[in-house]
Each structure stands twice: as C-alpha cells, then as structure tokens.
C-alpha positions in Angstrom: 19.0 -20.0 7.7 16.4 -17.3 7.4 13.6 -17.6 4.9 12.9 -15.0 2.3 9.5 -15.0 0.5 8.8 -13.7 -3.0 5.7 -13.0 -4.9 4.7 -11.2 -8.2 1.5 -9.8 -6.8 2.6 -6.4 -8.2 1.3 -7.8 -11.5 -2.1 -8.0 -10.0 -4.7 -5.2 -9.7 -4.7 -5.5 -5.9 -1.3 -6.7 -4.6 -1.0 -8.2 -1.1 1.8 -9.5 1.0 1.9 -13.3 1.3 3.9 -13.1 4.6 5.3 -10.2 6.6 4.9 -6.5 6.0 3.4 -5.3 2.7 6.1 -4.2 0.2 6.8 -0.5 -0.5 7.2 -0.4 -4.3 9.5 1.9 -6.1 9.3 2.0 -9.9 12.3 2.8 -12.1 11.8 3.3 -15.8 14.7 2.5 -18.2 15.3 3.5 -21.8 13.7 0.4 -23.4 10.2 -0.4 -24.5 7.7 0.1 -21.7 6.0 -3.1 -20.7 2.3 -3.1 -21.3 1.6 -3.4 -17.6 3.6 -0.2 -16.7 0.4 1.7 -15.6 -0.2 -1.1 -13.1 3.3 -0.8 -11.7 2.9 2.9 -11.6 -0.3 2.6 -9.6 1.4 0.4 -7.0 4.5 2.5 -6.6 5.0 5.1 -4.0 8.0 6.6 -5.8 8.5 6.7 -9.6 11.9 7.4 -11.1 13.1 7.7 -14.7 16.7 6.8 -15.4 17.8 9.4 -18.0 16.4 8.2 -21.4 13.7 6.3 -19.6 11.9 9.7 -19.5 11.7 9.6 -23.3 10.0 6.2 -23.2 7.5 7.4 -20.6 6.8 10.5 -22.7 6.5 8.7 -26.0 5.1 5.3 -25.2 2.8 5.8 -22.1 0.1 7.7 -24.1 0.1 4.8 -26.6 -1.3 2.6 -23.8 -4.3 4.9 -23.6 -5.2 5.5 -27.3 -8.5 7.1 -26.4 -7.1 9.6 -24.0 -5.4 13.0 -24.6 -1.6 12.4 -24.8 -0.7 15.6 -22.9 -3.1 14.8 -20.1 -1.6 11.3 -19.8 1.9 12.7 -19.6 0.9 15.1 -16.9 -0.9 12.3 -15.0 2.0 9.9 -15.3 4.8 12.4 -14.4 7.8 10.9 -12.5 8.9 12.1 -9.1 12.5 12.2 -10.3 14.7 11.9 -13.4 18.3 10.9 -12.6 21.3 9.9 -14.7 23.9 11.3 -17.1 21.2 13.2 -18.9 22.9 12.4 -22.2 19.9 10.5 -23.6 16.9 12.4 -22.5 15.6 14.8 -25.2 15.5 18.5 -24.5 11.8 18.8 -25.0 11.1 15.9 -22.7 13.4 17.3 -20.0 11.7 20.7 -20.3 8.2 19.2 -20.2 8.8 17.3 -17.0 10.6 20.2 -15.3 7.6 22.4 -16.1 5.2 19.9 -14.4 7.3 19.7 -11.3 9.6 16.6 -11.7 12.9 16.8 -9.9 16.0 16.4 -12.0 19.4 15.2 -10.8 22.4 15.5 -13.1 24.8 12.7 -12.2 27.1 13.1 -15.2 30.1 13.5 -12.9 30.0 9.7 -12.3 31.0 7.8 -15.4 31.8 4.5 -13.6 28.2 3.4 -12.9 25.1 2.9 -15.0 22.0 5.1 -14.8 20.2 2.2 -13.1 23.0 1.9 -10.5 22.7 5.7 -9.8 18.9 5.4 -9.3 19.2 2.3 -7.0 21.9 4.1 -4.9 19.5 7.1 -4.6 16.7 4.8 -3.4 18.9 3.0 -0.9 19.9 6.3 0.7 16.4 7.7 1.1 15.7 8.2 4.8 12.0 7.8 4.5 12.4 4.3 3.1 14.7 3.0 5.9 13.2 0.1 7.8 10.6 -0.5 5.1 10.1 -3.6 3.0 11.3 -1.9 -0.2 10.9 -3.6 -3.6 12.2 -1.9 -6.7 10.5 -2.7 -9.9 12.6 -1.9 -13.0 10.6 -1.5 -16.2 12.3 -1.9 -19.5 15.3 -3.7 -18.0 15.5 -6.4 -20.6 15.7 -6.5 -24.4 17.9 -4.5 -26.7 21.7 -4.4 -26.2 23.0 -7.4 -24.4 25.7 -5.4 -22.6 22.9 -3.2 -21.1 21.1 -6.3 -19.9 24.3 -7.6 -18.3 24.8 -4.2 -16.7 21.3 -4.3 -15.2 21.9 -7.9 -13.9 25.2 -6.6 -12.4 23.2 -4.0 -10.4 21.2 -6.9 -8.8 24.6 -8.3 -7.6 25.9 -4.9 -6.5 22.8 -4.3 -4.4 22.2 -7.9 -3.3 20.6 -6.9 0.0 17.8 -5.0 -1.8 14.8 -6.5 -3.5 15.1 -5.5 -7.2 13.1 -7.1 -10.0 14.0 -6.6 -13.6 10.9 -6.6 -15.9 10.1 -6.7 -19.6 6.9 -7.7 -21.4 8.2 -11.3 -21.5 9.7 -12.1 -18.2 11.2 -11.0 -14.9 14.6 -11.6 -13.2 15.6 -11.2 -9.6 18.5 -12.3 -7.4 18.1 -15.1 -4.8 20.9 -14.4 -2.3 22.6 -17.5 -0.9 22.3 -15.9 2.6 18.6 -17.1 2.6 16.4 -20.0 1.8 13.7 -18.8 -0.7 10.0 -19.5 -1.0 8.5 -18.2 -4.3 4.7 -17.9 -4.4 3.7 -18.3 -8.0 0.9 -16.2 -9.4 -0.2 -18.7 -12.1 -2.7 -16.3 -13.7 0.0 -13.7 -14.6 3.3 -15.7 -14.7 4.8 -19.0 -15.7 5.0 -21.7 -16.5 8.5 -21.3 -17.9 11.2 -20.5 -15.5 14.9 -20.8 -14.8 17.6 -20.8 -12.1 21.0 -19.5 -13.2 24.2 -19.4 -11.1 25.7 -15.9 -11.1 29.3 -15.0 -10.1 30.6 -18.6 -10.2 29.7 -22.3 -9.9 26.9 -23.3 -7.5 27.9 -26.6 -6.0 24.7 -27.5 -4.1 21.2 -26.6 -5.2 17.8 -27.9 -3.9 14.4 -27.0 -5.2 10.8 -28.1 -4.9 7.8 -27.1 -7.0 9.5 -27.5 -10.4 9.0 -30.0 -13.2 12.7 -30.8 -13.0 13.8 -30.2 -9.4 17.4 -29.9 -8.3 18.6 -32.2 -5.5 22.1 -31.3 -4.3 22.8 -30.6 -7.9 25.8 -28.5 -9.1 25.2 -25.8 -11.6 27.8 -23.9 -13.6 28.3 -22.3 -17.0 29.9 -24.9 -19.2 27.8 -27.5 -17.3 24.2 -27.8 -16.1 22.2 -24.6 -15.9 18.4 -24.9 -15.0 16.9 -23.1 -18.0 13.6 -24.0 -19.6 12.2 -25.4 -16.4 8.5 -25.5 -15.6 6.7 -24.4 -12.4 4.3 -27.1 -11.2 3.3 -26.1 -7.7 1.8 -23.0 -6.0 5.1 -22.5 -4.2 8.7 -23.0 -5.4 11.4 -23.4 -2.8 15.1 -22.8 -3.5 18.2 -23.5 -1.4 21.7 -22.8 -2.8 25.3 -22.3 -1.6 25.7 -19.5 -4.2 23.6 -16.5 -5.4 21.2 -17.5 -8.2 19.1 -15.6 -10.7 15.4 -16.6 -10.7 13.5 -15.9 -13.9 10.0 -16.6 -14.9 7.9 -15.8 -17.9 5.0 -13.3 -17.8 1.8 -14.3 -19.4 0.4 -12.1 -22.2 -3.2 -13.1 -22.2 
C-alpha cells in the first residue's frame, strides 16, 4: 500500500516538504474566529479564498492582529483572490470594499445542497493551473461555534477524500487519513502537540496500527460506542498509522 506523508510545516515561518514535492497551499477562510496564525497561512498560500461570511472575519479581525498598523492598509494588503458562496452572510460594505480592491466574487446561491466550504473546495479541485500539483487546502476558522457547522466541515473532508484538506482553529487541526494509504505524520513539536486523537469516521474501524504514540493501537478495533483513541499523546518525531477504514487525525496547536 502506498505511503502518504503529512507535516504541519505550514505553521512554521519557512515551511518545507519532508518528502516529495513541496505543497501548493490554498487558504480558505470561513465565518468563524480567525486563528492568530492566519497571516502566516496567508503568506504561504498561493491562492486565498473567503467562503461567504469568511470575508467579514477577514475584514473585521485581520487588522486586530496588527494593532499598530492602519486598518484600511491591512485590509488592502490582505485582500482575498476570491469570495464564493451563497453571499447571504457577507455584509454589503465588506462585499463592496473587496470588489473595489479587485477581489473576484462568485455568487453560488443557486446551489442550496452544499455548504460554502464545499463550494470553495469544488472550485479549487477544478482549477486547471492546480492540476498535477501537490495541493494542500488550509481551512481557517473551521472549528468552534455551531456543532452542525463543524460536522459539515468534517463531511467535506470525506466528500473530497482524495484532496489534502486541513481544518484549523486556534486550538487544533483535523485532517482525514484515507484507508487507501499508510500514513506517516511528521510531528512539529515546537508548534503542535502533544495531545492528539484518531477517530473512525463513517463506520467502525476493525484493524488499526500505530507507532509514535503514548498509547499505540495494535490491530485494535475502534468504533463509536466502543474504543475511540482520544486524548492520546505524541511521543516520537514520527507517528505512523495503518487502518482498514478512513480515520480523522487531530492534534493540538501550541499557543506559546
């Protein structure tokens, strides 16, 4: 089975690829509190997209991360390439501001069966200039707030399981580990951990093996209503995961 490697080097000032081609980062901003490290994600991304009301968050909260700078100048510097979604949450003055500074706007209100994040991911997936690249989508503001929104965001990971998508908040990250691969997670101990978890998604996971954790799994079954590997601890530089079912990997993000 093919090996897939993962690393949170996008949380570092100078990210690098542990193995294989360097990732092409795309940033999607959702309508929740901006993580404090959003400017770092912005710097690494080649494409920046706001999902509907995510533009309000960028407009309101990004200048607060630079209290000594002029707010208007910060908004112009951190202007998204695209705003896409139902456009039922973005404020008129925010929409007008970003249109005036050259941001593209796509009204997708005709589709009421998918979330704004889903719409943005589908847009990214179809971009011809990103074909054959090692694309990694960083989703800022994906966790916290309404639980049904969080579940909707996790569902997007499952709907686009062939893409690397990482859900981010100030506290943690979540990504899908597809069962089609064995996984090698390179831990960036200075910015993440030690708390972590592996969660079966979509049904029971009958066989799971890990290394690099305080409580490793050894042909262990996981299921809701039974064992789920929450509140685990990373111990090594590398965590390996093998499973017969798709799993969610989550790890805490350090705040110091």
